KEDOKE-299358 format. One line per 10 residues: number of its first residue (from 1); their letters; for each residue x negated, y negated, z negated of N, C-alpha, C, O. Coordinates in steps of 0.05 Angstrom, whole numbers. Layout:
N
NUM = a = X/Y/Z/X/Y/Z/X/Y/Z/X/Y/Z; ...
***
This chain:
296
1 = msathhepas = 136/-977/1171/114/-992/1168/89/-979/1184/83/-956/1180; 76/-996/1200/57/-984/1218/31/-976/1203/26/-981/1180; 15/-964/1221/-8/-948/1206/-27/-971/1199/-44/-965/1182; -28/-994/1209/-50/-1014/1204/-43/-1022/1173/-60/-1034/1159; -21/-1017/1163/-15/-1023/1137/-30/-1008/1116/-33/-1016/1093; -40/-987/1126/-58/-966/1110/-84/-966/1109/-97/-953/1093; -94/-984/1129/-123/-985/1132/-135/-1005/1111/-121/-1024/1105; -158/-1001/1100/-173/-1016/1080/-172/-1045/1090/-177/-1049/1114; -168/-1065/1073/-166/-1090/1081/-194/-1098/1098/-191/-1116/1115; -215/-1088/1094/-240/-1093/1102/-243/-1090/1132/-255/-1105/1147
11 = trskrspilv = -229/-1068/1138/-226/-1059/1167/-212/-1077/1183/-217/-1078/1207; -193/-1094/1171/-178/-1112/1186/-187/-1138/1187/-179/-1154/1204; -204/-1144/1169/-211/-1177/1163/-217/-1189/1183/-210/-1212/1183; -231/-1180/1206/-234/-1197/1227/-217/-1197/1253/-223/-1210/1273; -193/-1181/1249/-174/-1175/1271/-149/-1195/1262/-144/-1214/1277; -137/-1193/1241/-115/-1209/1231/-122/-1234/1220/-137/-1234/1200; -111/-1258/1231/-119/-1279/1219/-105/-1283/1188/-82/-1276/1185; -117/-1293/1170/-106/-1301/1145/-92/-1329/1143/-105/-1349/1147; -66/-1332/1137/-56/-1358/1136/-61/-1370/1113/-56/-1359/1091; -72/-1398/1115/-80/-1412/1092/-59/-1435/1089/-56/-1449/1109
21 = tgatgkvgrh = -44/-1441/1067/-23/-1464/1062/-40/-1481/1045/-61/-1472/1034; -32/-1506/1041/-46/-1525/1027/-78/-1527/1040/-97/-1532/1025; -80/-1523/1065/-103/-1521/1079/-120/-1547/1077/-145/-1547/1079; -107/-1565/1074/-127/-1592/1074/-131/-1603/1046/-141/-1626/1043; -122/-1589/1027/-129/-1595/1000/-155/-1586/989/-172/-1573/1002; -158/-1594/960/-185/-1587/956/-192/-1558/947/-216/-1553/944; -173/-1537/944/-175/-1508/943/-179/-1495/971/-196/-1480/978; -158/-1506/984/-153/-1497/1012/-175/-1498/1028/-182/-1478/1040; -189/-1521/1030/-214/-1527/1047/-235/-1507/1040/-248/-1494/1057; -240/-1503/1009/-259/-1480/1006/-252/-1450/1012/-268/-1433/1019
31 = visellrmgi = -227/-1445/1009/-218/-1421/1018/-227/-1421/1052/-244/-1405/1060; -216/-1436/1067/-221/-1436/1089/-253/-1431/1101/-261/-1416/1118; -266/-1447/1087/-292/-1452/1093/-309/-1419/1088/-326/-1410/1104; -300/-1406/1065/-311/-1383/1058/-303/-1362/1076/-320/-1345/1083; -275/-1362/1085/-265/-1338/1103/-280/-1345/1128/-289/-1326/1139; -284/-1371/1141/-299/-1373/1162/-327/-1364/1161/-337/-1353/1181; -341/-1368/1141/-371/-1359/1135/-370/-1326/1136/-389/-1312/1144; -349/-1316/1127/-346/-1286/1130/-337/-1277/1156/-335/-1252/1157; -331/-1291/1180/-326/-1286/1204/-298/-1278/1206/-291/-1263/1224; -281/-1286/1190/-253/-1279/1189/-234/-1300/1203/-240/-1324/1201
41 = avraltrnpg = -213/-1293/1217/-199/-1314/1230/-180/-1327/1211/-170/-1316/1191; -177/-1350/1219/-161/-1365/1196/-144/-1382/1211/-152/-1394/1231; -119/-1383/1202/-93/-1396/1212/-88/-1419/1188/-85/-1412/1164; -87/-1444/1196/-80/-1467/1177/-53/-1477/1180/-47/-1485/1202; -35/-1479/1160/-10/-1487/1162/-10/-1519/1152/-16/-1522/1128; -5/-1536/1164/-4/-1563/1161/20/-1580/1175/29/-1575/1197; 25/-1597/1160/49/-1613/1172/41/-1634/1193/58/-1641/1209; 12/-1644/1195/1/-1657/1211/-25/-1648/1225/-47/-1659/1220; -23/-1629/1242/-53/-1618/1256/-71/-1639/1264/-95/-1638/1263; -58/-1660/1272/-78/-1678/1285/-92/-1695/1264/-110/-1711/1270
51 = aanlpegvel = -85/-1691/1239/-98/-1708/1216/-113/-1689/1201/-125/-1698/1181; -114/-1664/1208/-124/-1643/1188/-152/-1645/1181/-159/-1640/1158; -171/-1651/1202/-196/-1650/1197/-207/-1628/1188/-222/-1629/1168; -203/-1604/1199/-215/-1580/1187/-236/-1565/1206/-238/-1572/1229; -248/-1550/1198/-275/-1540/1213/-266/-1526/1242/-243/-1516/1247; -284/-1528/1257/-281/-1516/1284/-275/-1489/1284/-289/-1475/1269; -257/-1475/1299/-251/-1447/1293/-227/-1443/1280/-215/-1422/1283; -218/-1462/1266/-191/-1458/1248/-165/-1460/1270/-165/-1478/1288; -147/-1443/1268/-125/-1444/1285/-103/-1464/1269/-94/-1458/1247; -98/-1485/1280/-79/-1501/1267/-49/-1500/1276/-41/-1506/1299
61 = vrgdlsdpat = -34/-1493/1256/-4/-1494/1263/12/-1512/1247/5/-1515/1223; 35/-1525/1257/48/-1541/1247/72/-1530/1231/88/-1515/1242; 76/-1537/1207/98/-1522/1190/98/-1538/1164/79/-1552/1157; 120/-1535/1151/127/-1546/1125/142/-1521/1109/159/-1506/1118; 131/-1521/1085/141/-1499/1068/170/-1509/1058/186/-1493/1048; 176/-1536/1063/204/-1542/1050/225/-1534/1075/250/-1536/1071; 216/-1525/1097/233/-1517/1120/225/-1487/1125/206/-1484/1141; 233/-1467/1115/227/-1439/1121/224/-1431/1149/208/-1414/1158; 241/-1443/1163/242/-1439/1195/216/-1441/1207/206/-1423/1221; 204/-1468/1199/176/-1475/1212/156/-1459/1199/135/-1456/1211
71 = feaslqgver = 159/-1448/1174/141/-1433/1162/141/-1403/1173/119/-1392/1176; 162/-1392/1179/166/-1366/1193/148/-1369/1220/130/-1354/1225; 154/-1388/1235/137/-1387/1261/106/-1382/1259/92/-1374/1277; 95/-1389/1234/67/-1387/1232/57/-1363/1223/33/-1360/1220; 76/-1344/1219/70/-1317/1207/65/-1297/1227/56/-1277/1217; 68/-1298/1255/64/-1281/1273/38/-1269/1269/19/-1283/1264; 35/-1245/1270/10/-1232/1270/-6/-1235/1245/-31/-1231/1245; 6/-1242/1224/-12/-1249/1196/-3/-1226/1176/20/-1220/1175; -19/-1216/1163/-16/-1195/1143/-25/-1209/1117/-14/-1200/1097; -39/-1226/1113/-48/-1239/1086/-44/-1269/1084/-49/-1283/1103
81 = vfllwpllta = -38/-1278/1064/-30/-1307/1060/-42/-1316/1037/-43/-1301/1017; -53/-1341/1037/-58/-1355/1012/-39/-1377/1008/-41/-1396/1024; -20/-1378/989/-1/-1391/985/-4/-1414/964/-5/-1408/940; -5/-1441/971/-3/-1464/951/20/-1477/959/26/-1485/981; 36/-1480/933/63/-1490/935/61/-1521/929/53/-1529/907; 68/-1538/950/69/-1564/948/94/-1579/940/94/-1603/941; 113/-1566/931/136/-1578/920/135/-1576/892/120/-1561/879; 154/-1593/882/159/-1597/850/181/-1579/844/185/-1576/820; 198/-1566/860/219/-1546/851/212/-1521/866/194/-1521/883; 227/-1500/860/225/-1476/876/250/-1470/891/256/-1447/895
91 = eaapgvvgal = 267/-1492/902/291/-1486/914/281/-1472/942/292/-1451/949; 263/-1480/956/258/-1468/981/245/-1441/979/245/-1426/999; 232/-1432/953/220/-1408/953/233/-1384/960/218/-1366/968; 264/-1378/960/269/-1358/969/269/-1350/999/267/-1327/1007; 271/-1376/1016/266/-1371/1044/239/-1367/1053/234/-1355/1073; 219/-1378/1037/192/-1376/1042/182/-1349/1038/171/-1335/1054; 188/-1341/1012/177/-1312/1006/193/-1292/1024/179/-1274/1034; 219/-1292/1030/233/-1276/1048/220/-1270/1078/220/-1249/1090; 208/-1298/1085/193/-1298/1111/168/-1283/1106/161/-1265/1121; 154/-1291/1087/132/-1274/1084/137/-1245/1081/122/-1231/1093
101 = akharrivyl = 155/-1234/1066/160/-1208/1065/167/-1193/1094/161/-1170/1100; 179/-1208/1107/183/-1195/1133/156/-1192/1152/156/-1175/1170; 137/-1207/1148/113/-1207/1163/89/-1199/1152/74/-1182/1163; 83/-1212/1127/58/-1205/1113/59/-1179/1097/80/-1167/1093; 38/-1171/1089/30/-1151/1071/20/-1159/1042/26/-1146/1022; 6/-1181/1041/-12/-1188/1016/-8/-1220/1016/-9/-1235/1036; -5/-1227/987/0/-1255/985/-21/-1263/958/-21/-1250/937; -34/-1282/964/-50/-1293/938/-41/-1321/933/-48/-1340/947; -21/-1323/910/-9/-1344/898/-23/-1364/880/-30/-1357/858; -28/-1387/889/-40/-1406/870/-22/-1416/848/-11/-1437/855
111 = ssfgvrdele = -16/-1408/824/0/-1409/805/-8/-1428/785/-23/-1446/793; -2/-1429/760/-10/-1444/736/-18/-1428/709/-4/-1409/702; -41/-1437/695/-46/-1434/670/-26/-1431/652/-26/-1414/635; -8/-1449/655/10/-1453/635/34/-1429/636/50/-1427/617; 36/-1414/656/59/-1393/656/52/-1372/633/30/-1364/626; 78/-1366/624/77/-1346/597/102/-1328/609/125/-1333/615; 87/-1304/609/104/-1282/620/126/-1273/601/146/-1260/607; 120/-1282/574/136/-1269/552/161/-1291/549/179/-1285/533; 162/-1315/564/182/-1333/560/199/-1334/586/191/-1337/609; 226/-1331/578/245/-1335/601/247/-1364/612/248/-1369/636
121 = vqadpitsfh = 247/-1384/593/244/-1408/599/221/-1419/594/213/-1420/571; 207/-1429/613/176/-1440/612/177/-1467/596/198/-1481/594; 156/-1473/586/151/-1501/569/157/-1527/583/164/-1546/569; 154/-1530/611/154/-1553/623/162/-1546/654/158/-1525/665; 173/-1569/666/182/-1569/694/162/-1554/713/171/-1536/726; 134/-1560/715/113/-1553/730/114/-1518/726/120/-1502/744; 105/-1511/699/107/-1481/699/129/-1469/705/128/-1446/713; 150/-1481/702/180/-1468/708/183/-1463/738/195/-1443/748; 171/-1481/752/175/-1475/785/154/-1453/790/159/-1435/806; 130/-1455/778/110/-1433/783/120/-1405/776/116/-1386/791
131 = aaierqiers = 132/-1403/752/147/-1376/743/166/-1370/760/167/-1345/765; 183/-1385/772/202/-1382/785/197/-1366/815/211/-1349/825; 170/-1380/827/162/-1369/849/146/-1341/842/146/-1322/858; 133/-1342/820/120/-1313/814/143/-1294/819/142/-1277/837; 163/-1297/802/188/-1279/802/199/-1270/832/210/-1249/836; 195/-1287/849/207/-1285/872/187/-1265/888/194/-1247/903; 160/-1273/882/141/-1258/898/138/-1225/885/131/-1205/898; 144/-1225/864/146/-1198/848/168/-1181/862/163/-1158/869; 191/-1192/865/214/-1178/874/210/-1172/908/226/-1157/919; 192/-1184/919/192/-1188/942/183/-1159/962/192/-1154/985
141 = glewtflrpg = 165/-1142/947/157/-1117/961/127/-1125/967/114/-1105/969; 115/-1145/969/89/-1156/976/66/-1150/956/67/-1154/932; 47/-1140/969/22/-1139/947/19/-1169/939/23/-1188/954; 11/-1168/913/9/-1199/903/-14/-1198/882/-19/-1179/866; -27/-1224/886/-46/-1232/865/-40/-1261/857/-38/-1280/872; -37/-1261/831/-31/-1290/824/-54/-1305/809/-63/-1295/788; -64/-1329/819/-88/-1342/805/-74/-1365/788/-57/-1381/798; -82/-1365/763/-73/-1380/741/-92/-1399/733/-102/-1393/711; -101/-1421/744/-122/-1438/739/-113/-1456/715/-90/-1465/711; -134/-1459/700/-129/-1483/678/-133/-1516/695/-127/-1523/718
151 = gfasntlwwa = -144/-1529/677/-142/-1558/696/-165/-1557/714/-186/-1545/709; -160/-1572/734/-182/-1576/757/-202/-1596/749/-195/-1617/739; -221/-1590/752/-247/-1615/744/-237/-1639/760/-237/-1660/748; -227/-1637/790/-224/-1655/803/-203/-1674/792/-204/-1698/799; -184/-1663/773/-171/-1688/762/-182/-1708/748/-168/-1728/743; -210/-1706/740/-226/-1727/732/-232/-1752/754/-242/-1774/748; -224/-1744/776/-230/-1769/793/-211/-1789/791/-214/-1809/805; -189/-1783/772/-174/-1807/764/-191/-1830/754/-186/-1853/759; -212/-1821/737/-233/-1838/725/-251/-1854/747/-266/-1873/742; -247/-1845/768/-272/-1858/792/-271/-1890/793/-292/-1903/792
161 = pqiraegvvr = -248/-1902/795/-249/-1928/800/-262/-1941/772/-279/-1959/775; -255/-1932/747/-268/-1947/726/-297/-1941/722/-313/-1957/713; -302/-1920/729/-334/-1912/730/-350/-1926/749/-372/-1933/744; -338/-1931/775/-346/-1946/795/-353/-1975/786/-375/-1984/790; -332/-1988/775/-330/-2012/767/-343/-2021/745/-354/-2043/748; -346/-2009/723/-356/-2015/698/-371/-1995/685/-380/-2002/664; -375/-1972/693/-385/-1945/678/-373/-1938/655/-385/-1924/639; -347/-1946/650/-330/-1940/621/-305/-1934/633/-290/-1944/650; -304/-1913/617/-273/-1895/621/-253/-1900/598/-258/-1890/576; -230/-1916/601/-217/-1924/581/-194/-1906/578/-177/-1911/596
171 = wpfaaaarsl = -186/-1884/561/-170/-1866/560/-170/-1853/533/-189/-1854/518; -145/-1840/525/-143/-1830/499/-154/-1802/495/-159/-1788/514; -158/-1794/471/-169/-1767/463/-198/-1761/470/-203/-1739/481; -215/-1774/466/-243/-1774/473/-250/-1741/468/-262/-1727/484; -239/-1733/438/-250/-1700/432/-232/-1682/444/-234/-1659/437; -215/-1688/461/-201/-1668/474/-220/-1649/493/-233/-1657/513; -221/-1623/485/-239/-1604/498/-225/-1588/516/-208/-1572/507; -230/-1591/544/-220/-1574/563/-239/-1554/580/-262/-1563/584; -235/-1537/587/-248/-1516/606/-240/-1520/635/-229/-1501/647; -244/-1543/644/-236/-1549/671/-254/-1533/692/-277/-1526/687
181 = iherdiaava = -239/-1527/718/-256/-1510/733/-259/-1522/765/-244/-1536/778; -281/-1513/771/-289/-1527/796/-267/-1512/820/-261/-1488/821; -258/-1530/837/-241/-1519/856/-252/-1499/876/-238/-1487/892; -281/-1497/875/-296/-1477/891/-291/-1448/877/-292/-1427/890; -286/-1450/853/-290/-1423/837/-262/-1414/844/-262/-1390/851; -239/-1424/844/-213/-1418/848/-211/-1409/878/-196/-1390/884; -225/-1422/897/-223/-1411/926/-239/-1382/923/-230/-1362/933; -264/-1383/910/-278/-1359/914/-266/-1330/901/-270/-1306/908; -249/-1339/880/-230/-1314/872/-207/-1307/891/-203/-1284/897; -193/-1328/901/-175/-1328/923/-185/-1312/947/-170/-1295/957
191 = vraltsdghq = -208/-1316/956/-220/-1304/979/-222/-1273/968/-210/-1255/981; -236/-1267/947/-237/-1235/940/-213/-1225/943/-211/-1205/956; -192/-1237/931/-166/-1227/928/-157/-1221/957/-145/-1200/962; -162/-1238/975/-150/-1235/1001/-160/-1216/1017/-146/-1202/1032; -190/-1212/1015/-205/-1195/1032/-213/-1170/1024/-224/-1154/1038; -206/-1165/994/-220/-1139/981/-196/-1123/969/-177/-1137/961; -195/-1096/967/-181/-1085/949/-184/-1085/918/-205/-1093/907; -164/-1077/907/-167/-1074/875/-155/-1101/862/-159/-1106/838; -142/-1116/875/-129/-1142/861/-104/-1141/859/-94/-1160/848; -87/-1121/868/-60/-1119/872/-49/-1123/843/-63/-1113/825
201 = gakyvltgpq = -27/-1137/837/-14/-1141/810/-33/-1155/791/-29/-1153/767; -53/-1167/800/-70/-1179/778/-59/-1206/774/-50/-1219/793; -60/-1216/750/-52/-1243/743/-77/-1258/733/-78/-1257/708; -95/-1271/743/-125/-1277/740/-119/-1305/727/-106/-1321/741; -126/-1314/700/-130/-1336/687/-158/-1348/695/-178/-1334/693; -158/-1370/703/-185/-1380/712/-193/-1406/701/-179/-1426/701; -219/-1406/690/-225/-1432/676/-254/-1435/681/-268/-1416/688; -264/-1459/677/-293/-1461/673/-305/-1445/651/-291/-1431/636; -330/-1447/651/-348/-1430/632/-349/-1438/603/-356/-1422/585; -341/-1465/598/-343/-1474/575/-321/-1498/571/-312/-1512/589
211 = avtqaeqvrl = -313/-1499/543/-297/-1525/540/-311/-1551/532/-323/-1551/511; -310/-1571/547/-322/-1595/545/-303/-1619/537/-283/-1623/551; -309/-1635/519/-292/-1656/511/-297/-1679/531/-317/-1684/543; -273/-1693/532/-275/-1715/554/-294/-1734/549/-306/-1745/568; -300/-1739/528/-326/-1760/524/-351/-1748/538/-366/-1762/551; -354/-1724/536/-381/-1709/549/-374/-1711/573/-393/-1716/587; -353/-1708/586/-348/-1703/614/-358/-1729/628/-372/-1730/648; -350/-1750/616/-355/-1775/625/-388/-1779/625/-400/-1787/645; -400/-1773/603/-425/-1772/597/-441/-1756/625/-458/-1768/638; -434/-1729/630/-440/-1719/653/-438/-1727/678/-453/-1719/695
221 = igeaigrpar = -418/-1743/682/-411/-1756/706/-438/-1778/711/-451/-1780/732; -442/-1793/690/-459/-1811/686/-489/-1800/694/-504/-1813/708; -494/-1777/683/-520/-1763/691/-521/-1755/721/-542/-1758/734; -498/-1746/732/-495/-1737/762/-498/-1764/779/-507/-1763/802; -491/-1787/766/-492/-1810/788/-517/-1826/784/-523/-1845/799; -533/-1819/762/-554/-1832/755/-555/-1859/742/-573/-1875/747; -533/-1865/725/-529/-1886/711/-510/-1883/687/-490/-1868/690; -515/-1897/663/-496/-1889/644/-470/-1893/650/-463/-1911/665; -452/-1874/638/-423/-1880/634/-415/-1867/609/-424/-1846/601; -395/-1883/596/-386/-1874/571/-355/-1875/567/-342/-1888/584
231 = feeippeimr = -345/-1864/550/-317/-1861/539/-308/-1880/522/-319/-1880/500; -290/-1897/525/-280/-1913/504/-252/-1905/502/-235/-1907/520; -247/-1895/474/-221/-1885/467/-200/-1908/463/-206/-1928/449; -175/-1905/477/-153/-1922/473/-129/-1906/462/-126/-1883/468; -114/-1919/446/-91/-1908/435/-73/-1894/456/-71/-1904/479; -61/-1873/451/-45/-1858/472/-19/-1878/482/-11/-1878/505; -9/-1894/459/16/-1911/471/4/-1928/493/18/-1931/512; -18/-1939/493/-30/-1958/514/-29/-1943/546/-20/-1952/567; -42/-1916/539/-44/-1902/563/-15/-1895/575/-11/-1895/599; 3/-1889/557/33/-1881/567/42/-1905/578/59/-1900/596
241 = qqlvafmpps = 38/-1933/575/50/-1952/586/42/-1957/614/56/-1967/631; 18/-1948/616/2/-1948/643/13/-1929/662/21/-1936/684; 15/-1900/652/23/-1881/666/51/-1876/675/56/-1861/694; 71/-1889/661/97/-1884/667/106/-1903/689/128/-1902/700; 87/-1923/696/94/-1941/719/92/-1921/746/104/-1929/765; 80/-1900/748/80/-1882/771/88/-1855/766/91/-1839/785; 93/-1847/740/98/-1820/734/119/-1815/716/121/-1830/697; 140/-1791/719/159/-1791/705/153/-1790/674/135/-1776/666; 168/-1806/656/161/-1806/629/159/-1783/617/144/-1782/598; 173/-1758/625/174/-1731/612/145/-1719/620/133/-1705/604
251 = vvdgildyha = 136/-1724/643/109/-1714/651/88/-1726/638/70/-1712/628; 87/-1754/636/73/-1769/622/65/-1758/594/42/-1754/586; 93/-1753/575/92/-1746/553/79/-1716/548/65/-1711/527; 84/-1697/568/72/-1676/564/41/-1674/573/28/-1654/566; 33/-1691/587/2/-1696/592/-11/-1704/564/-29/-1691/554; 1/-1726/553/-7/-1736/531/-8/-1717/504/-27/-1719/488; 16/-1698/500/21/-1683/483/-3/-1660/487/-15/-1653/466; -9/-1650/507/-27/-1632/513/-52/-1637/507/-66/-1619/496; -61/-1663/513/-88/-1672/510/-94/-1674/476/-116/-1668/465; -71/-1683/465/-76/-1686/434/-80/-1657/423/-95/-1652/404
261 = rcvkepeqvs = -64/-1639/436/-72/-1606/423/-100/-1600/424/-113/-1590/406; -110/-1608/451/-136/-1601/459/-159/-1611/435/-181/-1600/433; -152/-1631/422/-171/-1644/402/-173/-1626/381/-195/-1623/370; -152/-1613/374/-152/-1591/351/-160/-1560/359/-173/-1542/348; -146/-1560/382/-148/-1532/394/-166/-1532/427/-155/-1537/448; -186/-1527/425/-200/-1530/455/-188/-1510/473/-183/-1488/464; -184/-1513/498/-172/-1497/514/-194/-1470/515/-219/-1470/514; -174/-1446/518/-191/-1422/521/-209/-1419/546/-203/-1431/567; -228/-1405/544/-247/-1401/563/-245/-1368/578/-252/-1348/566; -239/-1369/595/-237/-1343/612/-263/-1338/628/-275/-1356/640
271 = rtveevtgap = -271/-1310/628/-297/-1304/645/-287/-1292/673/-303/-1281/688; -263/-1293/678/-251/-1278/701/-268/-1289/730/-275/-1272/746; -272/-1313/733/-289/-1320/758/-311/-1303/761/-315/-1292/782; -327/-1299/738/-352/-1280/742/-348/-1254/744/-362/-1239/759; -327/-1244/729/-316/-1212/735/-307/-1205/760/-311/-1182/768; -294/-1226/777/-283/-1217/803/-305/-1227/823/-308/-1212/842; -319/-1249/822/-339/-1256/842/-368/-1246/839/-383/-1243/858; -373/-1242/815/-404/-1229/809/-419/-1255/804/-443/-1253/796; -405/-1281/807/-425/-1303/797/-407/-1321/781/-384/-1327/787; -425/-1329/757/-414/-1347/740/-399/-1374/750/-408/-1388/768
281 = ahtfgewaid = -375/-1377/737/-364/-1404/744/-379/-1430/738/-391/-1434/717; -377/-1445/757/-392/-1471/755/-388/-1487/730/-365/-1487/721; -405/-1501/719/-403/-1517/695/-390/-1543/705/-386/-1547/729; -383/-1561/685/-372/-1587/697/-390/-1601/704/-385/-1616/724; -418/-1602/692/-443/-1617/702/-447/-1610/727/-453/-1629/742; -445/-1586/739/-446/-1577/767/-426/-1590/783/-431/-1598/806; -402/-1592/774/-379/-1605/788/-385/-1634/794/-380/-1643/816; -396/-1649/775/-402/-1673/777/-420/-1681/796/-417/-1699/812; -442/-1665/795/-465/-1665/816/-449/-1665/844/-452/-1682/862; -435/-1647/845/-424/-1641/877/-406/-1662/884/-400/-1664/908
291 = haadfr = -395/-1677/865/-380/-1700/871/-386/-1727/864/-370/-1745/862; -413/-1731/860/-427/-1754/845/-419/-1777/868/-416/-1800/860; -416/-1771/894/-413/-1795/915/-382/-1807/905/-378/-1831/909; -365/-1794/896/-342/-1800/892/-336/-1821/866/-316/-1834/863; -361/-1821/851/-359/-1840/827/-378/-1862/827/-377/-1879/810; -398/-1863/850/-413/-1881/856/-405/-1909/867/-422/-1926/872
***
């Protein structure tokens, strides 16, 4: 191992580019913006560089995590990687993690709130592939940090067409209380783990600062856009009929069952964002203000 591996991360931060996968997604874009603000070189992996629309100064590289050969080509000179997994299985993970282990030193992986370390078999397919990738990374010899965010506040963009059209969200489980997180806060923790020491081996559970019911989320969106918005509860069976038209039934049932549980058991609230970054996590109301244009 070369001497550079023993330097503090801060002394290398402006020399070695950080590779960001999922670069054109909600979290990836914020990771890139913050790294650029800090003066750190960024290399963005994307399947279509011509359509990436990323800030000036980002090095765009073409690659696909489903093809580890294309991914490995993007790792030359890279020591740190932000990994967001875009696939619904972990079949390609051994090749990708193997390539990482040959080139990089540190990885920050965007995993899932639902992963349970004590379970050999996870509760659903999504947490299963995240857990499988975590295990691959743990065995790789890389320095690693796992981010386990809860629900993304941006998932409420599903409601945008209804709010724009009528100001009414027809959805089940008005009282389901979720601690949704702003994508900016996930990115802030990721950047800290990428650029400073002390995060190796951490499994950070990330949430918003409070659990907010779905009805209250809609009300806060209305406040952000300057006109009333309300939640109109519908039976779960009706919602299921709509969702199975474009999602696997097992996934739909998992979503509905989870929201039903959140009516009686609000999601946990973690203070990790503030502990890691020094700033409190954004509230759902703040997220709604940031995204008001999407609902108008």
